[in-house]
N, C-alpha and C positions, 0 to 999 in steps of 0.2 A: 504494500500500500504506500502511496505517495501522499505528501502533505503540501498544500499550497496556501500561502498567506495572502489573503485578499486585502489590498490596501484601499481599493475603490471599485465600485460597480458602475458601469455606464452603458448607454445604448451603443450598439455596434453600427457599422455603416449601413447595414440592412435593418429596416425597422423591426424585423422579427428576431434580432439577435441581441444578446447581452454580452458584454465583455467584463470578465473579472480580471482587473489589473492588479498585479502583485509580484510575488517572487516564489520560486520553488524552494521549499524548506527541506524536503526530504524526498528522495527517489526520483526516477525519471517520469515525466508526464508527456503523453503524446495524444494526437488526434485519435478519437475512437474510444478512449478511456471514459470512465464514468465519474462525474463529480457528485458528491453527496452534499446537498444543501439542507441544513437543519431549518425546519419551519417552526416547530415547537420542540419541547424537550423530548417528546415521544415520536414526532413525525419528521421524516426525512424525505425530501424529493430527490430522486436520482435523475440526472440528465447526462446524455452523451456529449463529450467535448467535440464540437464541430471542427475546431481548428485551434492551433496554438500559434500565437504570433509574438514576435519580438519587436519591441519599440526601441529601435537603435538610437533615435534622437532624444529619447527620454533621459534626462539628466539624473532623475531620482531613481537610484538602483532598486528601490522597493516597488517600483511600478514598471519595470522593464518587460515583464512577461504578461501576455494577455491570453486568457482562456475564453474562447468564443463558444457560446451555447446558442443553438438555433431553436427558437420557439414557434416556428411556422405551424407545426401541428398542434401546439398547446398554447394559444395566445392568453388564455385565462391564467395559466401557470406563470407566464411572464409577468403579468400584473402583480401576482402574489410575491414573486421573487423581487421585483422592483420595489415593492412596498416594504420589504425587509431591510432595504438599504444596507446590504452586506458590506462591511468595511472593518478593517482591523480584526479579522477573524481567520482562523485556520480551518480549511476545508479538506476532508479526506478525498483522495482520488483513488479509485479502484479499477482494476483491469477486468471488466466483465464482457 
């Protein structure tokens, strides 16, 4: 299992995508892996990572990596995740 520290969550270039900007804390992370997003203490939403991007011009090392999640099939889930405003949080990444 890998761990990703989210510094900031923002909309992607496509209106159906979110980008979790941050840095890899542990393990390798690649496209197709699954990100676990805690919604409550008991509930976790799992989403496939659509892409992993590197922001080369980003001066802040803590926001150099972006995990892109595509919500085209689940627009309601995107609203829920945006409402959580995930920042300064470690998320587990699993290879499923």
